[in-house]
TITORKE-133326 format. One record per atom (N, C-alpha, C, CB): residue number from 1; residue in one letter; atom name; x, y, z. Coordinates in Angstrom, 3 decimals. Atoms other than C-alpha are relative to their C-alpha. Glycine has a CB too. Example, Ala and Ser with C-alpha at 12.3 -4.5 7.8 and 13.67 -1.06 7.14 Angstrom:
BEGIN
+------+------+------+----------+----------+----------+
| rose | zapa | palo |        u |        v |        w |
+------+------+------+----------+----------+----------+
|    1 |    A |    N |    0.890 |   -1.190 |    0.000 |
|    1 |    A |   CA |   12.300 |   -4.500 |    7.800 |
|    1 |    A |    C |    0.900 |    1.200 |    0.000 |
|    1 |    A |   CB |   -0.992 |    0.027 |    1.246 |
|    2 |    S |    N |   -0.820 |   -1.190 |   -0.060 |
|    2 |    S |   CA |   13.670 |   -1.060 |    7.140 |
|    2 |    S |    C |   -0.770 |    1.090 |    0.730 |
|    2 |    S |   CB |    0.414 |    0.462 |   -1.415 |
+------+------+------+----------+----------+----------+
//
This chain:
BEGIN
+------+------+------+----------+----------+----------+
| rose | zapa | palo |        u |        v |        w |
+------+------+------+----------+----------+----------+
|    1 |    M |    N |    1.192 |    0.218 |    0.198 |
|    1 |    M |   CA |   10.479 |    5.513 |    2.600 |
|    1 |    M |    C |   -0.318 |    0.062 |   -1.009 |
|    1 |    M |   CB |   -0.641 |    0.507 |    0.517 |
|    2 |    R |    N |    0.782 |    0.076 |    1.477 |
|    2 |    R |   CA |    9.985 |    6.380 |   -0.944 |
|    2 |    R |    C |   -0.216 |   -1.227 |   -0.498 |
|    2 |    R |   CB |    0.706 |    0.661 |   -1.119 |
|    3 |    V |    N |    0.054 |    1.787 |    0.736 |
|    3 |    V |   CA |   10.202 |    2.568 |   -1.834 |
|    3 |    V |    C |   -1.101 |   -0.157 |    0.745 |
|    3 |    V |   CB |    1.408 |   -1.425 |    0.320 |
|    4 |    V |    N |    1.118 |    0.525 |   -0.460 |
|    4 |    V |   CA |    6.878 |    2.283 |    1.103 |
|    4 |    V |    C |   -1.060 |    0.343 |   -1.471 |
|    4 |    V |   CB |   -0.421 |    0.759 |    1.605 |
|    5 |    V |    N |    1.089 |    0.017 |    0.846 |
|    5 |    V |   CA |    5.317 |    4.166 |   -1.368 |
|    5 |    V |    C |   -0.504 |    0.027 |   -1.018 |
|    5 |    V |   CB |   -0.369 |    0.372 |    0.092 |
|    6 |    L |    N |   -0.294 |    0.691 |    1.253 |
|    6 |    L |   CA |    5.909 |    3.082 |   -4.398 |
|    6 |    L |    C |   -0.914 |   -1.271 |   -0.143 |
|    6 |    L |   CB |    1.532 |   -0.398 |   -0.047 |
|    7 |    R |    N |    1.288 |    1.145 |   -0.011 |
|    7 |    R |   CA |    4.666 |    0.013 |   -2.975 |
|    7 |    R |    C |   -0.930 |   -0.072 |   -0.010 |
|    7 |    R |   CB |   -0.236 |   -0.598 |    0.579 |
|    8 |    R |    N |    1.099 |   -0.089 |    0.076 |
|    8 |    R |   CA |    2.033 |    0.678 |   -1.857 |
|    8 |    R |    C |   -0.782 |    0.399 |   -0.580 |
|    8 |    R |   CB |   -0.190 |    0.173 |    0.485 |
|    9 |    H |    N |    0.415 |   -0.612 |    1.501 |
|    9 |    H |   CA |    0.693 |    2.540 |   -4.972 |
|    9 |    H |    C |   -0.282 |   -1.352 |   -0.629 |
|    9 |    H |   CB |    1.323 |    0.984 |   -0.939 |
|   10 |    A |    N |    0.461 |    1.387 |    0.802 |
|   10 |    A |   CA |    1.368 |   -0.863 |   -6.921 |
|   10 |    A |    C |   -0.644 |   -0.411 |    0.702 |
|   10 |    A |   CB |    0.846 |   -1.056 |   -0.424 |
|   11 |    L |    N |    0.785 |    0.609 |   -0.631 |
|   11 |    L |   CA |   -0.415 |   -2.356 |   -4.681 |
|   11 |    L |    C |   -1.334 |   -0.123 |   -0.269 |
|   11 |    L |   CB |    0.135 |    0.334 |    0.920 |
|   12 |    W |    N |    1.563 |   -0.350 |   -0.071 |
|   12 |    W |   CA |   -3.463 |   -0.743 |   -4.980 |
|   12 |    W |    C |   -0.336 |    0.332 |   -1.425 |
|   12 |    W |   CB |   -0.402 |    1.332 |    1.045 |
|   13 |    R |    N |   -0.227 |    0.501 |    1.698 |
|   13 |    R |   CA |   -2.591 |   -0.408 |   -8.968 |
|   13 |    R |    C |   -0.563 |   -1.353 |   -0.227 |
|   13 |    R |   CB |    1.705 |   -0.138 |   -0.499 |
|   14 |    K |    N |    0.043 |    1.224 |    1.101 |
|   14 |    K |   CA |   -2.514 |   -4.142 |   -9.134 |
|   14 |    K |    C |   -1.041 |   -0.606 |    0.364 |
|   14 |    K |   CB |    1.186 |   -1.046 |   -0.094 |
|   15 |    H |    N |    1.187 |    0.159 |   -0.281 |
|   15 |    H |   CA |   -5.660 |   -4.504 |   -7.092 |
|   15 |    H |    C |   -1.275 |    0.801 |   -0.645 |
|   15 |    H |   CB |    0.085 |    0.132 |    1.180 |
|   16 |    R |    N |    0.666 |   -0.914 |    0.655 |
|   16 |    R |   CA |   -7.516 |   -1.662 |   -8.617 |
|   16 |    R |    C |   -0.282 |    0.444 |    0.937 |
|   16 |    R |   CB |   -0.894 |   -0.192 |   -0.855 |
|   17 |    L |    N |    0.330 |   -0.738 |   -0.810 |
|   17 |    L |   CA |   -7.945 |   -0.367 |   -5.125 |
|   17 |    L |    C |   -0.180 |    1.908 |    0.426 |
|   17 |    L |   CB |    0.628 |   -0.610 |    0.520 |
|   18 |    K |    N |    0.081 |   -1.730 |   -0.001 |
|   18 |    K |   CA |   -8.916 |    3.689 |   -4.747 |
|   18 |    K |    C |   -0.891 |   -0.066 |    1.102 |
|   18 |    K |   CB |   -0.674 |    0.966 |   -1.496 |
|   19 |    P |    N |    0.064 |   -1.059 |   -1.062 |
|   19 |    P |   CA |   -8.357 |    4.822 |   -1.122 |
|   19 |    P |    C |   -0.621 |    1.315 |   -0.315 |
|   19 |    P |   CB |    1.308 |    0.287 |    0.438 |
|   20 |    H |    N |    0.681 |   -2.526 |   -0.330 |
|   20 |    H |   CA |   -9.218 |    9.021 |   -1.908 |
|   20 |    H |    C |   -1.323 |   -1.188 |   -0.190 |
|   20 |    H |   CB |    0.380 |    2.407 |   -2.130 |
|   21 |    R |    N |    1.013 |   -0.426 |   -0.092 |
|   21 |    R |   CA |  -12.459 |    7.336 |   -2.697 |
|   21 |    R |    C |   -1.120 |   -0.415 |    1.104 |
|   21 |    R |   CB |   -0.267 |   -0.125 |   -1.067 |
|   22 |    Q |    N |    0.445 |    0.773 |   -0.911 |
|   22 |    Q |   CA |  -13.812 |    5.711 |    0.180 |
|   22 |    Q |    C |    0.427 |    1.092 |    1.135 |
|   22 |    Q |   CB |    0.607 |   -1.551 |   -0.006 |
|   23 |    S |    N |   -0.045 |   -0.823 |   -1.155 |
|   23 |    S |   CA |  -14.417 |    8.276 |    3.534 |
|   23 |    S |    C |    1.250 |   -0.315 |    0.714 |
|   23 |    S |   CB |   -1.205 |   -0.184 |    0.878 |
|   24 |    A |    N |   -1.111 |    0.059 |   -0.862 |
|   24 |    A |   CA |  -12.076 |    6.008 |    5.584 |
|   24 |    A |    C |    0.683 |   -1.019 |   -0.323 |
|   24 |    A |   CB |   -0.262 |   -0.035 |    1.301 |
|   25 |    F |    N |   -0.327 |    1.133 |    0.844 |
|   25 |    F |   CA |   -9.536 |    3.392 |    4.089 |
|   25 |    F |    C |    1.166 |    0.111 |    1.623 |
|   25 |    F |   CB |    0.572 |    0.180 |   -2.148 |
|   26 |    R |    N |   -1.332 |   -0.046 |   -0.874 |
|   26 |    R |   CA |   -6.843 |    2.172 |    6.806 |
|   26 |    R |    C |    0.139 |   -1.708 |   -0.916 |
|   26 |    R |   CB |   -0.164 |    0.167 |    2.321 |
|   27 |    L |    N |   -0.857 |    0.494 |    0.183 |
|   27 |    L |   CA |   -4.371 |    0.244 |    5.423 |
|   27 |    L |    C |    0.445 |   -1.127 |    1.434 |
|   27 |    L |   CB |    0.779 |    1.093 |   -0.444 |
|   28 |    S |    N |   -0.388 |    0.734 |   -1.630 |
|   28 |    S |   CA |   -3.796 |   -3.630 |    7.521 |
|   28 |    S |    C |    1.425 |    0.107 |    0.034 |
|   28 |    S |   CB |   -0.432 |   -1.821 |    0.273 |
|   29 |    R |    N |   -1.586 |    0.852 |   -0.040 |
|   29 |    R |   CA |   -0.611 |   -4.403 |    8.528 |
|   29 |    R |    C |    0.286 |   -1.360 |    0.700 |
|   29 |    R |   CB |    1.062 |    0.891 |    0.758 |
|   30 |    D |    N |    0.234 |    1.314 |   -0.119 |
|   30 |    D |   CA |   -1.261 |   -7.740 |    8.777 |
|   30 |    D |    C |    1.431 |   -0.021 |   -1.353 |
|   30 |    D |   CB |   -1.945 |   -0.650 |   -0.300 |
|   31 |    P |    N |   -1.010 |    0.338 |    1.390 |
|   31 |    P |   CA |    2.542 |   -9.364 |    6.577 |
|   31 |    P |    C |   -0.680 |   -0.835 |   -0.884 |
|   31 |    P |   CB |    1.444 |   -0.813 |    0.315 |
|   32 |    R |    N |   -0.084 |    0.931 |    0.907 |
|   32 |    R |   CA |    0.578 |  -11.485 |    4.896 |
|   32 |    R |    C |   -1.450 |    0.628 |   -0.836 |
|   32 |    R |   CB |    0.046 |   -1.675 |    0.693 |
|   33 |    F |    N |    0.997 |   -0.201 |    0.919 |
|   33 |    F |   CA |   -2.249 |   -9.018 |    3.536 |
|   33 |    F |    C |   -0.214 |   -0.091 |   -1.301 |
|   33 |    F |   CB |   -0.249 |    0.804 |    0.104 |
|   34 |    A |    N |    0.326 |    0.079 |    1.864 |
|   34 |    A |   CA |   -1.171 |   -8.777 |   -0.206 |
|   34 |    A |    C |   -0.404 |   -1.603 |   -0.060 |
|   34 |    A |   CB |    1.771 |    0.395 |   -1.312 |
|   35 |    A |    N |    0.295 |    1.171 |   -0.321 |
|   35 |    A |   CA |   -1.326 |  -12.850 |    0.009 |
|   35 |    A |    C |   -1.398 |   -0.282 |   -0.261 |
|   35 |    A |   CB |    0.359 |   -0.207 |    1.229 |
|   36 |    K |    N |    1.395 |    0.628 |    0.279 |
|   36 |    K |   CA |   -5.103 |  -12.681 |    0.947 |
|   36 |    K |    C |    0.164 |    0.894 |   -0.706 |
|   36 |    K |   CB |   -1.285 |   -0.240 |    0.891 |
|   37 |    V |    N |    0.830 |   -0.795 |    0.844 |
|   37 |    V |   CA |   -5.958 |   -9.911 |   -0.929 |
|   37 |    V |    C |   -0.024 |   -0.098 |   -1.690 |
|   37 |    V |   CB |    0.371 |    1.310 |    0.376 |
|   38 |    A |    N |    0.052 |    1.033 |    1.190 |
|   38 |    A |   CA |   -4.871 |  -11.432 |   -3.734 |
|   38 |    A |    C |   -0.737 |   -0.991 |   -0.608 |
|   38 |    A |   CB |    0.690 |   -0.545 |    0.068 |
|   39 |    D |    N |    1.330 |    1.131 |   -0.081 |
|   39 |    D |   CA |   -7.023 |  -14.313 |   -3.116 |
|   39 |    D |    C |   -1.130 |    0.185 |    0.312 |
|   39 |    D |   CB |    0.070 |   -0.929 |    0.766 |
|   40 |    V |    N |    1.339 |   -1.015 |   -0.266 |
|   40 |    V |   CA |  -10.022 |  -12.267 |   -2.109 |
|   40 |    V |    C |   -0.186 |    0.473 |   -1.669 |
|   40 |    V |   CB |    0.401 |    1.652 |    1.312 |
|   41 |    A |    N |   -0.200 |   -1.320 |    1.626 |
|   41 |    A |   CA |   -9.713 |  -10.035 |   -5.780 |
|   41 |    A |    C |    0.539 |   -1.453 |   -0.633 |
|   41 |    A |   CB |    1.687 |    1.972 |    0.002 |
|   42 |    G |    N |    0.040 |    0.828 |    0.734 |
|   42 |    G |   CA |   -8.867 |  -13.324 |   -7.289 |
|   42 |    G |    C |   -0.965 |   -1.190 |   -0.172 |
|   42 |    G |   CB |    0.926 |   -0.236 |    0.114 |
|   43 |    F |    N |    0.611 |    0.333 |   -0.287 |
|   43 |    F |   CA |  -11.291 |  -14.831 |   -6.237 |
|   43 |    F |    C |   -1.730 |    0.912 |   -0.709 |
|   43 |    F |   CB |    0.602 |   -0.139 |    1.207 |
|   44 |    F |    N |    0.808 |   -0.394 |    0.006 |
|   44 |    F |   CA |  -13.951 |  -12.505 |   -7.028 |
|   44 |    F |    C |    0.032 |    0.981 |   -1.449 |
|   44 |    F |   CB |   -0.147 |    0.377 |    1.249 |
|   45 |    M |    N |   -0.645 |   -0.520 |    0.779 |
|   45 |    M |   CA |  -11.899 |  -11.652 |  -10.430 |
|   45 |    M |    C |   -0.868 |   -1.619 |   -1.083 |
|   45 |    M |   CB |    1.898 |    0.369 |    0.488 |
|   46 |    D |    N |    0.346 |    0.655 |    1.189 |
|   46 |    D |   CA |  -12.392 |  -14.874 |  -11.918 |
|   46 |    D |    C |   -0.876 |   -1.512 |    0.583 |
|   46 |    D |   CB |    1.546 |   -0.279 |   -0.960 |
|   47 |    R |    N |    1.175 |    1.430 |   -1.234 |
|   47 |    R |   CA |  -15.751 |  -17.157 |   -9.956 |
|   47 |    R |    C |   -0.323 |   -0.834 |   -0.867 |
|   47 |    R |   CB |   -1.815 |    0.464 |    0.868 |
|   48 |    P |    N |    0.622 |    1.632 |    0.405 |
|   48 |    P |   CA |  -16.591 |  -20.421 |  -10.667 |
|   48 |    P |    C |   -1.243 |    0.254 |   -0.491 |
|   48 |    P |   CB |   -0.207 |   -1.179 |    1.310 |
|   49 |    A |    N |    1.723 |    0.075 |    1.102 |
|   49 |    A |   CA |  -19.661 |  -21.097 |  -13.051 |
|   49 |    A |    C |   -0.558 |   -0.521 |    1.343 |
|   49 |    A |   CB |   -0.284 |   -1.467 |   -1.852 |
|   50 |    A |    N |    1.497 |    0.588 |   -1.240 |
|   50 |    A |   CA |  -23.077 |  -21.575 |  -10.951 |
|   50 |    A |    C |    0.113 |   -1.094 |   -0.043 |
|   50 |    A |   CB |   -1.719 |    0.214 |   -0.266 |
|   51 |    R |    N |    0.039 |    1.109 |    0.350 |
|   51 |    R |   CA |  -23.892 |  -24.471 |  -10.220 |
|   51 |    R |    C |   -1.882 |   -0.382 |    0.056 |
|   51 |    R |   CB |    1.108 |   -0.809 |    0.978 |
|   52 |    W |    N |    1.210 |   -0.005 |    0.292 |
|   52 |    W |   CA |  -27.524 |  -25.262 |  -10.973 |
|   52 |    W |    C |   -0.471 |   -1.190 |    0.850 |
|   52 |    W |   CB |   -0.233 |   -0.034 |   -1.467 |
|   53 |    C |    N |    0.788 |    1.090 |    0.266 |
|   53 |    C |   CA |  -29.803 |  -28.424 |   -9.321 |
|   53 |    C |    C |   -1.309 |    0.009 |   -0.609 |
|   53 |    C |   CB |   -0.128 |   -0.546 |    1.015 |
+------+------+------+----------+----------+----------+
//
């Protein structure tokens, strides 16, 4: 059980999540959750340059 807790905290640190600061936080049970979070976080951390027409 301790490994699960350490893994969860490692994911939170890696993606700079702070669930203790939310009034309600539920971690998804989706098996691909970590990959999805990485995709979304990566997009916001390294956005493509804005294109002006």
